[in-house]
C-alpha positions, 0 to 999 in steps of 0.5 A: 147196251149189251146184257152185262152192261144192263146187269151191272147198271141194275146192280149199281142201282140196287146197291145205291138204294141199299146204301141210302136205306142203310144210311137212313136207318143208321141215323134213325138209330140214335135218339135225337131230341133236339132243343131249339136254342136262339142265336142270342142265347148262344151268343151270350153263352160264348161271350161269357167265355170271352168269345167275341168273333162269331158268325151265327147265321141262323135264327135258331140252332138244334142242340143236343145233350152231351150224352147223345153227342158222346154217342155220335162222337163215338161212331164218327169216322172222320178221325180215322181219315189220313191227314194229307198236308194241304189237301186233307188237313185240319180245316177239312176235318173240321168241315167233315165233322160239322156236316157229319153231325148235321146229317143227324138234324143237329146244327150245334157244331161250329167251325172254329179257327184259332191256335193250338200249341204244346209249347206257348212259343210254338203256337200254330194256326188251326181249324177245329170245332166247337160243339154247343151242348147241354150237360146236366141242364146247363148249356156249355161249349165243348172244344172238339178236335176232329183229327183225334176225337178228343174234346174238352170244356171251353174255359174263360178266355176261350181256351181248352186243353185236349191231350198235350195241346192247348187250344184258343178259339179266335173265331167260330161260324155256325149255320 
């Protein structure tokens, strides 16, 4: 290895360590105070909205207030990515947002499958997220579209309205 290659290797290691330090400081800048919620409480909350098809893989989940979740959503970068049919589409956006929130030590984001439509005659299968959160002392599910960073309350019957679209949640996976 010549001197230039050695210097480049040293610079890469320095940049990698700097990136790690920066990333850790970024995540610590949020005031995360998770509430531990047993899966049977989440199950009852979602069943109360008409949700039946759910896979809750952990015994407990780390839930955060809606105020903190709005801050996290405001800083997410996923909705800035370009949609690429088949390669980076709705399921990739939903996976990426779930992983992003998990980096904060939270497990309150579910991968959701269902449908979205503007016109009921034109329903299309779609992947998105459901966030379990606490707002004003009440626990509630929020439907989140990671492609546009839009969100709305999940109503009875597993529906939500985000912008011009209606969403129906058919299945969620948490954990």
